[in-house]
N, C-alpha and C positions, 0 to 999 in steps of 0.2 A: 152488895155484890155476892153472887152465888159462888160458893167454893167447891161445888161438885164438878167433877171432870167428865161430865157427860158430853158427847159430841153434839154439835149443832144439827147435823143431818145424819141419818142412818146410812150405813154402807150401801144398802139397796137404793136409797134415794139418790145418793151421790153418783152411783153407777148409772142409773137411769138418766140423770141430767147430763152426765159426761157423754154418754152415747148419743143423746139428743143433740148436744152441741157439736159433736164430731159429725153427725149426719147432716146437720144444718150447714156447717162449714164446707163439707164435701159437696153438697148440692149448690152452694153459692159459688164455689170455685169452678164447678162444671158449667154453671150458667155464664160466668164471665168468660171462660175459655171458649164457649160457643158463640161469643160475640154479644152477649147481653149487656145492658147498661146497669149502672149501680142500683137504680131503683128496682129493677127486676131481680137483681141479685139479693137485695134485702128482703123482698117479698118471698122469694123462693127459700131463703134462709129461714124465715119465720115459719113458713108452712111446713118445711121439712122438719124443723125442730119440734113443732107441735105434734105432727104425725108420728115422729119417732118416739117422743115421750109417751104418747098414748100406746103405741105398739109395744115398747119395751116394758111399760107398766103392766101390760096384759100378759106378756110371756115370761117375765122374771118373777119368780115366786120366792 
């Protein structure tokens, strides 16, 4: 077992993933609120998450 206290993820990585998850959840909620079905919500969730992670990875330095 490693006794060093290094974090599993860097702060930048955690922030980018958090913003991606929040974007995906927001897109999914809006999809369901507009009358979409669960399958469409999940696909929208995944696409919004991927796009947001790429976007925030590009702009956060």
